[in-house]
Structure formats: C-alpha cells, structure tokens
N, C-alpha and C positions, 0 to 999 in steps of 0.2 A: 157171460152170454147165456141165454135161455132158449131152448128149442122145444117146441110143442109139436108132436107128431100124432096123427090119427091113422091107424092101420085098420083096414077093413078086411076081414077074412075069417077063416076057421082057426083051429088049434095050431096049425103050422105057422101062422103069423107070429106066434109067441117066440119061435126061434129067431125070426127076423128082428123082433123087438129086442131080444137079448143082444144080438149082434150089433144093432144100431146103438144101444145104450153103452156097450163096451167101447165102441169106436169113438164116441164123443165124450166119454166119461172124464177125460183129462182136460177138455177145453170148454165144456158147457154143461149146464144143468139140463138134463133131458127128461121131458115128461112124455110118456107114450101112452096113448089110449087105444085099446083094442076093442073093437065091437063088430057086431054083425051088420049086414046091409041095412036092416030096418032101423037099428039104433043110430047108425051113422047118418042116415037120411034125416031122422028127427033132429039130431044134433046140428046138422048143417042148416036145417030150416030155422032153428032158433037163432043162428048166427046172421041170417039174412034179414 
C-alpha cells in the first residue's frame, strides 16, 4: 500500500511527520510532504 500525506505548518509539523511515518512503516510506503500555506495552496491548485 502507498500513502501520500500533505502536512501544512511550521517546524513542529516535522515531529508529526516522523510519528506518522513510524506508525505506518510496517504496513505501507509513506510519502510525506511538508509545506507552508502558500506552497500548499499552489500544489492544490495544480491538482484541481
């Protein structure tokens, strides 16, 4: 299984990303993208 996650926030989001990756490490390939609000909005605009 593959899981793609977009986390929006500041430096503290990195700790959440580490936790999520460890949680799913044995059952799925996890790709986590961390960005600020402007980058996330641009990324979502490209998807729509």
